[in-house]
C-alpha positions as CSV (number, residue, x, y, z in Angstrom):
1,X,54.8,72.0,167.0
2,X,55.8,69.3,164.5
3,X,59.4,69.8,165.7
4,X,58.4,69.1,169.5
5,X,56.6,65.8,168.4
6,X,59.3,64.7,166.1
7,X,61.7,65.3,168.5
8,X,60.1,63.4,171.0
9,X,59.9,60.4,168.2
10,X,63.2,60.8,168.2
11,X,63.9,60.3,171.9
12,X,62.4,57.3,171.5
13,X,64.2,56.0,168.9
14,X,67.5,56.8,170.3
15,X,66.1,54.8,173.6
16,X,65.5,51.5,171.4
17,X,68.4,51.7,169.5
18,X,70.5,51.7,172.8
19,X,68.6,48.9,174.0
20,X,69.3,47.0,171.6
21,X,72.9,47.8,171.0
22,X,73.2,46.8,175.0
23,X,71.7,43.7,174.3
24,X,73.8,42.6,171.2
25,X,76.9,43.7,173.3
26,X,75.9,42.0,176.4
27,X,75.7,38.3,174.5
28,X,78.1,37.0,172.6
29,X,77.2,35.9,168.7
30,X,74.3,38.1,168.6
31,X,73.1,38.7,165.2
32,X,71.4,42.0,163.9
33,X,67.9,40.9,162.9
34,X,66.9,44.4,160.9
35,X,63.4,43.8,160.6
36,X,63.1,43.3,164.9
37,X,65.6,46.3,165.0
38,X,63.1,48.6,162.8
39,X,60.1,47.6,164.4
40,X,61.8,48.1,168.1
41,X,63.3,51.8,166.8
42,X,59.6,52.6,165.7
43,X,57.7,51.7,168.4
44,X,60.1,53.3,170.5
45,X,59.9,56.3,168.9
46,X,55.8,56.1,168.8
47,X,56.2,55.6,172.8
48,X,58.3,58.7,172.6
49,X,55.6,60.6,170.8
50,X,52.7,59.7,173.2
51,X,54.9,60.5,175.8
52,X,55.6,64.1,174.6
53,X,52.1,64.4,173.2
54,X,50.9,64.0,176.8
55,X,53.2,66.1,178.8
56,X,52.4,68.9,175.8
57,X,48.7,67.8,176.4
58,X,48.8,68.2,180.0
59,X,50.4,71.5,180.0
60,X,53.3,70.8,182.2
61,X,55.3,73.7,183.1
62,X,58.8,74.7,184.6
63,X,59.9,77.2,186.7
64,X,62.6,78.5,184.6
65,X,60.9,77.1,181.3
66,X,58.3,79.3,179.7
67,X,57.4,76.9,176.4
68,X,58.2,73.2,176.2
69,X,61.0,72.9,173.7
70,X,61.9,70.1,171.5
71,X,64.9,69.6,173.8
72,X,62.6,68.9,176.4
73,X,60.2,66.3,174.1
74,X,63.7,64.8,173.1
75,X,64.1,63.8,177.1
76,X,60.4,63.1,177.4
77,X,60.5,60.7,174.1
78,X,63.7,59.1,176.0
79,X,62.0,58.6,179.0
80,X,58.6,57.9,177.7
81,X,58.7,54.2,178.3
82,X,59.3,54.1,181.5
83,X,56.7,56.8,182.0
84,X,53.9,55.1,180.8
85,X,54.9,52.1,182.4
86,X,54.9,53.7,185.9
87,X,51.4,55.8,184.8
88,X,49.7,52.5,184.2
89,X,51.4,50.7,187.5
90,X,49.8,53.1,189.4
91,X,46.7,53.3,187.7
92,X,46.3,49.3,187.9
93,X,47.5,49.6,191.4
94,X,50.2,46.9,190.7
95,X,53.8,47.4,191.5
96,X,54.7,45.0,188.8
97,X,53.2,44.7,185.3
98,X,54.9,41.1,184.5
99,X,55.4,38.6,187.7
100,X,58.0,35.9,186.8
101,X,56.9,32.3,187.6
102,X,58.9,30.8,190.2
103,X,60.5,27.6,189.4
104,X,59.9,24.5,191.6
């Protein structure tokens, strides 16, 4: 069970690291802020762990897979942020979580 949740955390952390790398490569002169990097990676990992916990708690099964493996937890952890955001949007009945202010 510990391995399952660790894989969920790792999937979320990988998602956070990839997001920061994409940001750093998209703009010139981006200076690495290690505290921000650690915070984003940890929060993303916790979101991944939470997503894996939710899927495990729901008892979701797949046709060909009898039990949820750490590999599935890694995938769920990676996609966890999107998963939780979409559940929140469904519950709040809002297609967009944050609307941008229109410039005049």
